[in-house]
Rosetta silent file (secondary structure, phi, psi, omega in degrees, C-alpha in Angstrom):
SEQUENCE: MHIIDTFRQTASRWGMTPTEGGFALFMGFAFLSGVQAHLMPSVYPFTKLTTDFLLMAICVPLLVFMYRRHADARLLYWVLVTYIGTFFIEVAGVATGRIFGVYHYGATMWIQWLGVPLVIALNWTLLILATNQIASHWVRLPIGRAVLAALLIAAYDYCIEPVAIQLDYWQ
SCORE:     score description
SCORE:     0.000 S_00000001
   1 L     0.000  -28.016 -179.608  102.871   64.157   19.505 S_00000001
   2 H   -60.286  -41.934 -179.293  102.252   67.304   21.565 S_00000001
   3 H   -63.596  -43.023  179.284  105.572   68.865   20.472 S_00000001
   4 H   -63.700  -43.530  178.170  104.808   68.282   16.787 S_00000001
   5 H   -62.650  -43.574  178.814  101.328   69.795   17.135 S_00000001
   6 H   -61.628  -42.903  178.861  102.747   72.817   18.950 S_00000001
   7 H   -62.514  -44.994 -179.946  105.378   73.255   16.231 S_00000001
   8 H   -60.861  -42.530 -179.910  102.740   73.013   13.468 S_00000001
   9 H   -64.237  -42.664  179.827  100.564   75.607   15.218 S_00000001
  10 H   -63.396  -47.149  179.571  103.524   77.956   15.663 S_00000001
  11 H   -60.420  -41.942  179.123  104.577   77.607   12.023 S_00000001
  12 H   -64.067  -41.966  179.367  100.995   78.226   10.894 S_00000001
  13 H   -61.557  -33.118  179.873  100.746   81.312   13.150 S_00000001
  14 L   -85.150    3.099  178.143  103.887   82.673   11.490 S_00000001
  15 L    79.477   22.217 -179.862  102.322   82.126    8.054 S_00000001
  16 L   -94.899  145.892  172.113  104.550   79.192    7.130 S_00000001
  17 L   -74.312  164.141  176.074  103.534   76.201    5.086 S_00000001
  18 H   -56.121  -37.917  178.688  104.197   72.799    6.675 S_00000001
  19 H   -65.241  -43.969  178.057  107.207   72.400    4.369 S_00000001
  20 H   -64.555  -39.371  177.599  108.590   75.780    5.397 S_00000001
  21 H   -62.813  -43.635  177.451  108.005   74.956    9.049 S_00000001
  22 H   -63.552  -38.811  178.606  109.834   71.655    8.683 S_00000001
  23 H   -67.397  -38.834  176.619  112.695   73.420    6.975 S_00000001
  24 H   -60.624  -40.495  176.363  112.833   75.996    9.793 S_00000001
  25 H   -63.140  -44.168  176.498  113.116   73.105   12.258 S_00000001
  26 H   -59.111  -43.106  179.085  115.917   71.595   10.137 S_00000001
  27 H   -60.780  -45.022  178.256  117.710   74.954   10.108 S_00000001
  28 H   -59.820  -44.855  177.921  117.551   75.237   13.859 S_00000001
  29 H   -62.329  -45.412 -177.273  118.900   71.708   14.212 S_00000001
  30 H   -63.075  -43.553 -178.874  121.610   72.294   11.598 S_00000001
  31 H   -69.832  -40.760  176.867  122.850   75.511   13.179 S_00000001
  32 H   -65.440  -39.806  176.851  122.850   74.137   16.729 S_00000001
  33 H   -64.779  -38.423  179.300  124.605   71.000   15.491 S_00000001
  34 H   -63.775  -40.553  177.002  127.081   73.184   13.608 S_00000001
  35 H   -60.763  -48.592  179.179  127.939   75.137   16.721 S_00000001
  36 H   -60.785  -43.554 -177.598  128.509   71.909   18.614 S_00000001
  37 H   -65.203  -33.570  177.831  130.546   70.394   15.768 S_00000001
  38 H   -70.606  -22.044 -177.142  132.810   73.429   15.626 S_00000001
  39 H   -92.628  -10.515 -175.769  133.508   73.053   19.353 S_00000001
  40 L  -104.920  107.589 -178.513  134.324   69.318   19.252 S_00000001
  41 L   -55.077  -30.644 -177.221  137.910   68.609   18.086 S_00000001
  42 L   -70.871  -26.423  179.821  137.032   65.030   17.187 S_00000001
  43 L  -110.173   -4.438 -177.880  134.443   66.024   14.561 S_00000001
  44 H   -57.828  -42.113  177.455  135.853   69.394   13.469 S_00000001
  45 H   -56.938  -39.700  177.213  137.744   67.923   10.470 S_00000001
  46 H   -67.633  -37.484  178.542  134.474   66.467    9.170 S_00000001
  47 H   -59.773  -43.038  179.506  132.758   69.793    9.860 S_00000001
  48 H   -62.043  -34.708 -179.896  135.292   71.563    7.658 S_00000001
  49 H   -72.461  -27.368 -174.057  134.495   69.138    4.819 S_00000001
  50 H  -103.993   -4.009 -176.663  130.747   69.674    5.039 S_00000001
  51 H   -56.797  -50.691 -178.510  130.493   73.427    5.707 S_00000001
  52 H   -57.303  -46.459 -177.667  130.083   74.428    2.067 S_00000001
  53 H   -66.256  -39.572  179.288  127.437   71.794    1.437 S_00000001
  54 H   -65.767  -42.048  179.058  125.472   72.604    4.583 S_00000001
  55 H   -63.405  -40.654  176.289  125.445   76.306    3.760 S_00000001
  56 H   -65.612  -38.842 -179.552  124.213   75.512    0.247 S_00000001
  57 H   -67.556  -15.880  176.790  121.608   73.119    1.677 S_00000001
  58 H   -97.929  -45.359 -175.469  120.272   76.002    3.727 S_00000001
  59 H   -67.443  -47.382 -175.466  120.629   78.932    1.306 S_00000001
  60 H   -62.355  -49.677  177.662  119.175   77.358   -1.843 S_00000001
  61 H   -60.532  -35.109  177.159  115.910   76.103   -0.242 S_00000001
  62 H   -59.902  -41.988  177.865  115.424   79.484    1.438 S_00000001
  63 H   -66.624  -39.030  177.715  115.560   81.156   -1.957 S_00000001
  64 H   -62.379  -44.459  178.482  113.180   78.575   -3.388 S_00000001
  65 H   -60.800  -42.937  179.990  110.709   79.185   -0.546 S_00000001
  66 H   -62.799  -44.321 -179.091  110.931   82.941   -1.088 S_00000001
  67 H   -63.873  -45.119  179.634  110.343   82.573   -4.803 S_00000001
  68 H   -60.069  -40.142 -177.645  107.380   80.217   -4.312 S_00000001
  69 H   -66.929  -38.879 -175.010  105.822   82.558   -1.787 S_00000001
  70 H  -103.726  -18.086  179.521  106.058   85.649   -3.954 S_00000001
  71 L    43.378   47.653 -178.417  106.171   84.097   -7.474 S_00000001
  72 L  -122.011  114.719 -176.967  108.003   87.147   -8.759 S_00000001
  73 H   -62.924  -20.146  177.226  110.704   86.632  -11.363 S_00000001
  74 H   -60.300  -31.005  178.429  112.319   89.912  -10.262 S_00000001
  75 H   -62.822  -44.667  179.078  113.559   88.069   -7.164 S_00000001
  76 H   -61.470  -42.821  177.893  115.498   85.626   -9.366 S_00000001
  77 H   -62.302  -48.089 -179.974  116.983   88.475  -11.351 S_00000001
  78 H   -58.408  -45.995 -178.642  117.900   90.362   -8.152 S_00000001
  79 H   -61.781  -44.707 -179.539  119.480   87.222   -6.628 S_00000001
  80 H   -62.654  -48.488  179.989  121.540   86.578   -9.779 S_00000001
  81 H   -63.696  -43.359 -178.800  122.770   90.173  -10.046 S_00000001
  82 H   -66.698  -42.939  178.399  123.477   90.391   -6.311 S_00000001
  83 H   -59.161  -51.672 -178.230  125.292   87.012   -6.262 S_00000001
  84 H   -62.254  -44.667  179.649  127.512   87.947   -9.222 S_00000001
  85 H   -61.452  -48.565 -178.570  128.136   91.442   -7.856 S_00000001
  86 H   -69.154  -33.779  178.347  129.059   90.331   -4.340 S_00000001
  87 H   -62.203  -47.937 -177.045  131.174   87.470   -5.653 S_00000001
  88 H   -75.857  -23.633  169.734  133.291   89.743   -7.841 S_00000001
  89 H   -65.881  -41.406  176.250  133.538   92.391   -5.118 S_00000001
  90 H   -64.191  -41.971  178.427  135.007   89.635   -2.900 S_00000001
  91 H   -58.705  -48.072  178.892  137.347   88.589   -5.751 S_00000001
  92 H   -63.235  -39.262  179.217  138.545   92.183   -6.116 S_00000001
  93 H   -64.043  -43.951  178.519  138.912   92.496   -2.350 S_00000001
  94 H   -66.188  -43.108 -175.674  141.012   89.347   -2.047 S_00000001
  95 H   -69.614  -35.888 -173.956  143.112   90.213   -5.108 S_00000001
  96 H  -107.584  -27.127 -175.335  143.855   93.833   -4.207 S_00000001
  97 L    72.656    7.812 -175.563  143.336   94.218   -0.465 S_00000001
  98 L   -92.751  -21.260 -174.562  141.859   97.651   -1.194 S_00000001
  99 L   -86.133  -51.650 -176.833  138.161   97.109   -0.564 S_00000001
 100 L  -116.258    7.004 -171.909  138.046   95.408    2.847 S_00000001
 101 L    94.491  174.680 -178.528  141.730   95.402    3.714 S_00000001
 102 L   -74.455  124.397  177.633  144.167   92.564    3.149 S_00000001
 103 L  -158.505  165.085  173.005  142.545   89.177    3.667 S_00000001
 104 L  -149.771  157.036  179.606  142.255   85.718    2.187 S_00000001
 105 E   -86.062  142.568  178.387  139.904   82.791    2.622 S_00000001
 106 L   -86.287 -170.382 -174.490  141.075   79.751    4.529 S_00000001
 107 L   -85.278   -6.288 -177.099  140.596   76.086    3.746 S_00000001
 108 L   -61.734  -44.367  173.731  137.375   75.652    5.793 S_00000001
 109 L  -100.044  101.393 -165.627  135.278   76.695    2.799 S_00000001
 110 L   -99.896   -9.119  175.436  137.096   74.763    0.161 S_00000001
 111 L   -87.987   93.977 -172.536  134.873   75.084   -2.934 S_00000001
 112 E  -126.525  154.961  172.401  136.513   78.246   -4.264 S_00000001
 113 E  -140.156  131.963 -178.610  137.081   80.047   -7.510 S_00000001
 114 L    58.239   31.134  176.724  139.513   82.946   -7.889 S_00000001
 115 L    81.284    8.431 -177.916  140.322   82.631   -4.173 S_00000001
 116 E  -125.216  127.131  175.985  136.708   83.160   -3.041 S_00000001
 117 E   -60.301  135.284 -177.698  134.360   80.423   -1.742 S_00000001
 118 H   -62.032  -30.469 -176.467  131.349   80.138   -4.049 S_00000001
 119 H   -76.830  -17.224 -178.332  128.972   80.056   -1.083 S_00000001
 120 H   -59.598  -47.401  179.937  130.177   83.429    0.273 S_00000001
 121 H   -64.486  -34.195  177.159  128.256   85.459   -2.299 S_00000001
 122 H   -67.457  -40.856  176.576  125.174   83.366   -1.652 S_00000001
 123 H   -61.101  -45.202  178.968  125.491   84.018    2.083 S_00000001
 124 H   -63.050  -39.259  178.583  125.812   87.763    1.437 S_00000001
 125 H   -59.207  -47.313  179.640  122.814   87.670   -0.880 S_00000001
 126 H   -69.133  -35.915  176.540  120.641   86.076    1.816 S_00000001
 127 H   -63.551  -39.827  177.786  122.008   88.391    4.499 S_00000001
 128 H   -63.990  -45.616  176.922  121.091   91.401    2.374 S_00000001
 129 H   -59.042  -44.836 -176.671  117.568   90.019    1.898 S_00000001
 130 H   -67.430  -45.033 -178.410  117.223   89.243    5.617 S_00000001
 131 H   -69.093  -32.958  174.650  118.487   92.589    6.887 S_00000001
 132 H   -66.960  -38.220  177.492  116.278   94.433    4.409 S_00000001
 133 H   -63.703  -45.929  178.381  113.282   92.396    5.575 S_00000001
 134 H   -61.185  -47.774 -178.982  114.054   93.166    9.219 S_00000001
 135 H   -62.328  -34.546 -178.861  114.588   96.864    8.458 S_00000001
 136 H   -67.255  -22.318  176.505  111.320   97.054    6.534 S_00000001
 137 H   -77.739  -22.908 -175.216  109.421   96.056    9.690 S_00000001
 138 H  -104.007  -27.585 -172.141  110.956   98.905   11.675 S_00000001
 139 L  -130.249  134.842 -178.962  111.400  101.777    9.216 S_00000001
 140 L   -86.183  -42.417 -175.885  109.003  103.152    6.576 S_00000001
 141 L   -72.454  132.804 -178.629  111.253  105.431    4.541 S_00000001
 142 H   -54.094  -42.350 -179.291  113.401  103.593    1.948 S_00000001
 143 H   -66.236  -37.522  175.108  116.554  105.501    2.839 S_00000001
 144 H   -64.515  -40.127  177.238  116.016  104.730    6.522 S_00000001
 145 H   -60.975  -45.615 -178.223  115.509  101.040    5.668 S_00000001
 146 H   -62.293  -42.890  179.929  118.721  101.018    3.670 S_00000001
 147 H   -65.233  -45.914  179.728  120.676  102.653    6.500 S_00000001
 148 H   -62.999  -44.412  178.977  119.254  100.271    9.127 S_00000001
 149 H   -59.311  -43.059  178.957  119.902   97.233    6.901 S_00000001
 150 H   -62.509  -41.966  178.168  123.486   98.396    6.346 S_00000001
 151 H   -64.937  -41.315  178.994  123.999   98.837   10.088 S_00000001
 152 H   -62.661  -44.927 -178.013  122.526   95.410   10.828 S_00000001
 153 H   -69.368  -36.005  176.877  124.701   93.629    8.274 S_00000001
 154 H   -67.346  -38.574  177.663  127.816   95.517    9.451 S_00000001
 155 H   -65.360  -42.722  177.601  127.051   94.583   13.081 S_00000001
 156 H   -58.993  -48.145 -179.324  126.561   90.953   12.063 S_00000001
 157 H   -62.288  -41.068  178.733  129.883   90.957   10.198 S_00000001
 158 H   -60.349  -39.309 -178.847  131.624   92.603   13.134 S_00000001
 159 H   -73.599  -37.152 -177.308  130.350   89.872   15.478 S_00000001
 160 H   -83.697  -17.346 -175.607  131.233   86.900   13.273 S_00000001
 161 H   -53.344  -52.356 -179.181  134.656   88.184   12.237 S_00000001
 162 H   -62.107  -38.170 -179.352  136.638   86.929   15.279 S_00000001
 163 H   -69.054  -44.045 -178.719  134.900   83.536   15.203 S_00000001
 164 H   -63.273  -38.718  177.759  135.397   83.119   11.453 S_00000001
 165 H   -65.760  -45.269  179.637  139.106   83.943   11.740 S_00000001
 166 H   -60.966  -33.531 -178.230  139.541   81.496   14.592 S_00000001
 167 L   -92.550    8.052  178.631  137.862   78.720   12.545 S_00000001
 168 L    62.694   35.348  171.122  139.952   79.515    9.428 S_00000001
 169 L   -75.861  -40.599  173.857  137.054   80.705    7.314 S_00000001
 170 E  -156.788  163.167  179.481  139.184   83.734    6.434 S_00000001
 171 L  -130.059    0.000    0.000  142.280   85.572    7.681 S_00000001
């Protein structure tokens, strides 16, 4: 019981509701389990089948929590515009090879349309939100925030690129 009480206190200190705190715990478990599952050849085929669903099961509730916390319809509009924009930028990139270089998505994320996994744009949308949130804590000027957020997201992409290629997320 001590661990649960400590977790509740920590979540409360961070301004999280009990539901948000429970979801944060689930996310930690899901990501640690995902790392382990990607490293275990015996379960990796199952991991490939569930990747899209797990990413959706994490991204959608995060957006719901954000909307509930702020109750601002502009967030929904921004998410929709950003999702559609990033999805079609990815489509153009895959089709032409001119935006990000020549690449294609592998079979690991298998729910795709026009050669792009549907969850990719959702991941980018949440990454943009997250890097902007982080940048807003460190930099006051909007242009500085935008530059820092861009650097953070580029650094993140640079770090995951070799791992994603190895796991056949994209080539």
